TORLUM-325951 format. One record per atom (N, C-alpha, C): residue in one letter; x, y, z. Coordinates in steps of 0.02 Angstrom, whole numbers, plus 32768, in hexadecimal, padded with zeros to 4 digits. Layout:
% TORLUM-325951
aXYZ...
***
This chain:
% TORLUM-325951
m802A7FC58000m800080008000m802D803E8000k801B806C7FD5k804280AA7FD0k803080D98009v806480F78024v80598127805Av805E816E803Ek802981978049k802981DC8031k805282078060k807F822C8042k80A98259806Ak808B829F806Br808882BA80A6r806F82FE80AEr80A9832C80C1f80AB8366809Ff80E1839680ABf80C483D480CDl80E383EB8101l80CD84278125l80FB84618113a80DC849A8103a810384D780F5a811984F58137v815884FC8140v81748517817Dv8191855C816Fv8177858F8192v819185D3818Av81C385DF81C2p820085F081B2p823285FC81E6p821A86328216l822486278257l820E8656828Al822C869A8281a826A869C826Da828C86DC8263a826A8706822El825386E481F7l8231870881C1l81EE872381D9a81C986FB8200a818987128219a8192874F8246m81C6874F826Em81D38787829Am81E487C58273v820A87C0823Dv821C87F98214v81DE881881F4v81B287ED81D9v8175880681BAv814C882E81EDg81468814822Ag81208836825Dg813E8879826Fv817F887E8275v81A188BC8286v819888F08250n819E88DB8211n8197890A81D9n8150892781D7t811E88FE81E3t80D9891581E1t80CE894B8216q80E9893F8251q80E289708287q810889B08278a814389A9825Aa816C89E4824Ca814B8A128219n812489F481EAn81058A1B81B5n80C38A3B81CAa80AB8A2A8206a806D8A47821Ea80778A92822Bv80448ABA8219v80488B028222v801B8B16825Bt80368B3A828Bt80108B5582C2t80068BA082B7k7FC88BB582B0k7FB98BFC82A3k7FA78C1F82E4h7FBC8C5E82E9h7FB18C868324h7F8F8CC88311t7F708CE98341t7F548D2C8336t7F6F8D5B836Bt7F898D948355t7FA58DC68382t7F808E098377t7F728E2D83ADt7F4F8E6D83A9t7F798EA483C8k7F7F8EDD83A4k7FA58F1683BCk7F808F5683ACt7F8F8F8C83D1t7F6F8FCC83C4t7F968FF3838Fy7F72901F836Cy7F91904C833By7F7790928345s7F9C90C3832Cs7F869109832Es7FAB913082F9g7F8F916982E7g7FAF919682B6g7F8591D582AFg7F9E92048289g7F789241827Eg7FA192798261f7F8192B38259f7FA292EF823Ef7F7A932D8251s7F9B9366824Cs7F7C93A78257s7F8293D28219a7F5093FC820Ca7F51942881D2a7F34946C81E5w7F5294A181CCw7F3C94E581DAw7F0F94FE81A2s7ED7951D81B6s7EA9953C8186s7EAC9588818Es7EC995A9815Ds7ECD95F2815Fs7E889612815Ap7E5B95FA812Dp7E189619812Ap7DF19616816Bl7DFA95E08190l7DD495D881CEl7DFB95EE820Cg7E3D95F68206g7E6596068240g7E6495CF8274r7E669591825Dr7E6095588288r7E9595238275c7EAB94FD82A8c7ED694C3829Dc7EAD948582AAv7EA994598279v7E81941C827Fv7EB193E08285t7EA993B982BBt7ED1937D82C6t7EA4934082C0l7EB893118295l7E9392D3828Cl7EBF929982A4t7EA2926D82CDt7EC7923682EBt7EA191F582E2i7EC591C082D0i7EA7917D82CCi7EC591518302t7E9B9126831Ft7EB190F58350t7E8890B68346g7EA1907E8361g7E7C9040835Eg7EA99005836Fk7E918FCA8361k7EB78F8D836Ck7EBC8F65832Bm7EF88F4C831Dm7F028F2182E3m7F168EDB82FBs7EF28EA982E2s7F058E6482EFs7F1B8E4582ADy7F4A8E1682B2y7F628DF38276y7F6E8DAA8285r7F5D8D808254r7F688D37825Cr7FA98D24823Aw7FD38CFF825Dw80168CF28244w802D8CAC8257w80618C958232w80828C568242w80CA8C59822Al80F48C308248l813B8C2F8237l81468C1481F1k81738C3481CCk81848C1B818Ak81A78BD7818Eq81D58BD181BDq81FD8B9481C4q81F98B7C820Dp81C48B58821Fp81BC8B418264p81F78B148279n82058B1682B9n82398AEB82D7n827F8AF982BFt828A8B3582A4t82CE8B46828Dt82EC8B7F82B6g82C38BA082DFg82DC8BD98305g82D68C1B82E0r82C48C1982A0r82BB8C58827Ar82798C79828Dk82778CBC828Ek823D8CE182A3k82118CFA826Ad82288CF3822Cd82018D0B81F3d81BC8CEC81F2i81898D1581E3i81448CFC81E5i811D8D0E81A6w80E98CE7819Aw80B78CF68167w807A8D13818Ai80568D3F8168i801A8D5E8182i7FE48D5B814Dd7FA78D438160d7F738D3C812Dd7F328D60813Eq7F2E8D808178q7EF28DA6818Aq7F058DE281B4l7EE48E1A81A6l7EEB8E5781CFl7EA48E6D81E2k7E9D8E848220k7E5B8E9A8237k7E628ED78264l7E3A8F0B8256l7E398F47827Fl7DFB8F4682ABg7E058F5582EBg7DCD8F5A8319g7DC68FA18333n7D898FBB8335n7D7A9000834An7DA990338329p7DA9903782E6p7DD4906982C5p7DB790B082CEq7DCD90D28301q7DB191128315q7DD4914C82F1l7DAC918082E2l7DC691BD82C3l7DB091F882EFk7DE092228302k7DD2925A8330k7DEA929C8312m7DC392D1831Cm7DD693148306m7DD893448341i7E0E936C8345i7E1393A18376i7E2493E28351v7E0294198362v7E0D945A8341v7E2A948B8375r7E6294AA8362r7E8394DB838Er7E92951C8368g7EAA954D838Eg7EB9958E8370g7EFD9590834Ek7F2A9561835Fk7F6C955E8341k7F8295168339c7FB0950A830Ac7FCF94C88303c801294CA8329d800F94BC836Ad804C94C18392d8059948283BBg80469449839Fg8051940A83C2g801D93F983F6g7FE3941783F2g7FAD9405841Fg7FA8942E845Eh7FC994698460h7FC79492849Dh7F9B94D08496a7F8594E0845Aa7F5D951C8450a7F1695138469a7EF4954A8474a7EAF9548848Ca7E81952C8456y7E4B950C846Dy7E1994F1843Fy7DF3952B841Er7DDF951F83DFr7DB6954F83BAr7D7C95298399n7D40954383A2n7D0695208386n7CFF952A833Bv7CDD94FB831Cv7CC4950282D7v7C7994F382DAd7C56950282A4d7C0D94FA82A5d7BF694B28297s7C1B948F826Ds7C0A9449825Es7C479427823Fa7C4393E5823Aa7C7C93C0821Fa7C65937D8201t7C88936781CFt7C80932381B4t7CC5930481AEm7CC992C381B8m7D0A92A181B1m7CFF9259819Cs7D31923F8179s7D2D91FC815Cs7D7091D9815Fq7D6E9197815Cq7DAB91708153q7D9E91398120y7DD1912D80F7y7DCF90FC80C2y7E0C90CE80CBi7E00908F80DFi7E36906280F0i7E3F902E80BAy7E7D902380A4y7E898FF6806By7ECE8FD6806Fd7EDA8FA98040d7F188F82803Fd7F558FAF8036h7F888FA68060h7FC38FD0805Fh7FEA8FC9801Eg7FE98F8D8001g80108F817FC4g7FE78F887F84c7FAA8FA37F89c7F7E8FAE7F50c7F6A8F6E7F2Cn7F678F367F50n7F548EF67F33n7F088EF57F27v7EF48EF17EE8v7EAD8EF57ED8v7E888EB47EE9h7EAD8E7F7EF9h7E8D8E3F7F09h7E818E357F53t7E938E677F7Ct7E878E627FC4t7E3C8E647FD2a7E248E347FFAa7DDE8E31800Da7DD38E5A804Di7D9C8E808050i7D8C8EAA808Ai7D468E9980A2t7D3F8E8C80E2t7CFD8E828100t7CF68EB2813Bv7CB98ECE8142v7CAD8F018175v7C698EF68195n7C5D8F1C81CBn7C198F2281E5n7C0A8F6C81F0t7BCB8F7C81FFt7BB48FC18204t7BDD8FE88239p7BED9027822Ap7BD6905281F3p7C02905181B5f7C34902681B3f7C6090238179f7C3C9002813Ea7C5090168102a7C398FF780C4a7C768FED8098v7C718FBF8069v7CA98FB0803Bv7C958FC57FF5g7CC38FE77FD2g7CB68FFA7F8Dg7CF590137F6Cl7CF290197F29l7D2A90367F03l7D2C90817F11t7D6690997F24t7D6D90DE7F3At7DAF90FC7F20p7DAF913A7F08p7DEF915A7EF8p7E1891647F38t7E5791507F37t7E8291567F72t7EC0917F7F60k7EE191977F94k7F1C91C17F89k7F5991997F73t7F5C91597F86t7F9891317F78t7F8F91017F3Ec7F5590E37F39c7F4B90AB7F0Ac7F1A90BA7ED1g7F0690F97EC9g7ED491077E96g7E9090EA7EACr7E6990D47E7Cr7E2690B97E8Br7E2E906F7E9Fi7E1C90607EDDi7E26901D7EF8i7DF0900F7F2Ck7DE68FD07F3Bk7DB58FBD7F6Ek7DCC8FD37FB3a7D9E8FF27FD8a7DAF900D801Aa7D7390068049a7D829005808Ba7D4E900780BEa7D43905180D0k7D04906780CFk7CF590AE80D6k7CC590BA8110a7CD290F18135a7CA49106816Aa7CA79152816Es7C6D91728173s7C6891BB8176s7C3B91D181AFs7C49920C81CAs7C2092288200s7C15927281F4s7BDA928B8208s7BC992D18203s7BB292EB8247f7BC993288258f7BB893468299f7B9C938C828Ch7B5B93958295h7B3B93D58287h7B3193FC82C8r7B68940A82E8r7B65942F8327r7BA894538331k7BA5948A8355k7BE194B08364k7C0D94898395g7C4F948A8389g7C7C946783B6g7CC49468839Eh7CF0944883C4h7D37944483B1h7D5293FD83B8y7D2693CE83CBy7D3C938A83D8y7D08935983BDy7D1B9332838By7CEC9304836By7D0D92BF8366i7CE5928B8372i7CFF9247836Fi7CD2921A8346q7CF091F58317q7CCE91BF82F4q7CE0917E8318n7CB391678343n7CBF91288366n7CA390EE833En7CC990B8833Cn7CB3907B831An7CBE9040834At7C9F90478385t7CAE901B83BEt7CA68FD183AEh7C708FC0838Bh7C638F79837Dh7C718F688333s7C988F928313s7CA68F8782CCs7CE88F6482C1t7CE88F39828Dt7D248F15827At7D2E8F1C822Fv7D6C8F29821Bv7D7E8F2C81D4v7DB38EF781C9a7DA38EC481A2a7DD08E8B8199a7DEB8E898151f7E2C8E7A814Bf7E4D8E76810Af7E6C8E318102k7E5D8E1280CAk7E7F8DD480B7k7EA98DE48079p7EEA8DED8081p7F158E05804Ap7F118DD7800Dg7F188DF67FD2g7F188DCF7F95g7F558DA27F8Es7F8A8DB27FB2s7FC58D867FB6s7FDD8D897FFEt7FF98D518015t800D8D4C805Bt80438D7F806Bl80398DA380A3l806A8DD380BBl80A08DB080E4d80D88DD280EDd810B8DB68118d812B8DED8142a814A8DD88179a816E8E0681A4a81AC8DE281BDr81E28E0A81C4r82228DEE81D8r82448E1E8209p826F8E048235p828F8E2F8267p82CA8E56824By82BF8E758210y82F48E9C81F0y82D88EE181DEp83028F1581DCp82EA8F5881CAp82C38F578189g828A8F798189g82608F7D814Dg822E8F458147h82318F148174h82038EDB8170h81E18ECC81B3k81E88EF981E4k81D18EEB8227k81888EFC8233e81698F228205e81248F39820Fe80F58F1A81DCi80B58F1B81ECi80808F0E81BBi80528F4B81BCc80388F5D8182c80148F9C817Cc7FD68F97814Fl7FA78FC4815Bl7F718FD4812El7F75901F8120k7F4C903880F2k7F48907F80E4k7F04909A80FBd7F0490D78115d7EC690F7812Ad7EC7913F8111d7E9E914D80DDd7E96919280C5d7E6491B580F3v7E7B91E88117v7E51920C8146v7E3F92508127a7E0092628129a7DE992A1810Ca7DB892C3813Ba7DB89305813Aa7D8A932C8164a7D79936E8142r7D3E93888153r7D2A93CB813Dr7D0793ED8177v7D1B942B8185v7CFE945181BCv7CDF949281A2v7CAB94A881C4v7C8694E481B0v7C89951681E9l7C97955681D7l7C96958C8207l7C7695C881E5g7C3B95DC81FEg7C17961381DEg7C0496018197n7C18962D8168n7C0896208122n7C43960480FBq7C7495E6811Eq7CAF95C980FDq7CBA95818116d7CD9955A80ECd7CEE95178101d7D33950880E3d7D5194D380FCd7D9394BE80E4d7D9A947380EDg7DC4945480C3g7DCC940C80C5g7E1493F780D0f7E1D93BB80EBf7E5F93A180FBf7E5F935580EDs7E96933B80D4s7E9A92F380C9s7EE392DC80C6k7EEE929D80D7k7F31928180D5k7F2D923580D7a7F5B921480B4a7F6191CB80B8a7F8E91B980F3l7F7291948123l7F979180815El7FA89136815Bn7FE091238177n7FF390DD817Dn7FD690C181BEv7FB2908A81B9v7F9A906581F3v7FC9902A81FDc7FF89030822Bc802D8FFD8232c80348FE5827Av80488FA68281v805D8F8D82C2v809F8F6882B8k80C88F6A82ECk81098F4882E9k81008EFF82FBv81168ED482CDv81178E8C82DAv81568E7B8302f818E8E9B82EFf81CE8E918311f81E78ED68328s81FE8EDA8366s82178F1A8381s825F8F25836C
***
């Protein structure tokens, strides 16, 4: 009677261990970090005899992961940016002297901010909630591009106006993955915010605008 021989496939233990280690090494752990940002500018209006200061503040969070895990290198990839409570504030004074001059009233004011991709990438996706809206907008840096927009109007006499966006979020998913490295010129991540305002005093008005960088330091 013939005896059937059965053969068992034996995988060397060392090989199995190598496969397991490689799978774990290639796993990507993503993190989210949140930091505060601020910026602004002052402009003098000769017709109104007023100095208008516009300031932006808020929080930026970004999702990141190491380019080369388990190597000790700090270089990272970034695939999401999100702004929380992107606030815009206006203060009107009698002089542009670094914030020490007396306040001066105006009759009314309007102000807006337009936030968009720092690198002018037209494929960046933007999602927002009220009062922000998303649309194609002429910008100071990138021409006509998709931006998150919010505007406020104040029909009362005063020298201090605030556009609060307490429960608002503006999220950006870049058209191409961003990166940051602990080297000069690569330590920050940024968005652009075109800030604009118009103030009225008596029978005259004047306007001010500037493109501001919304940046946080990833590496100090």
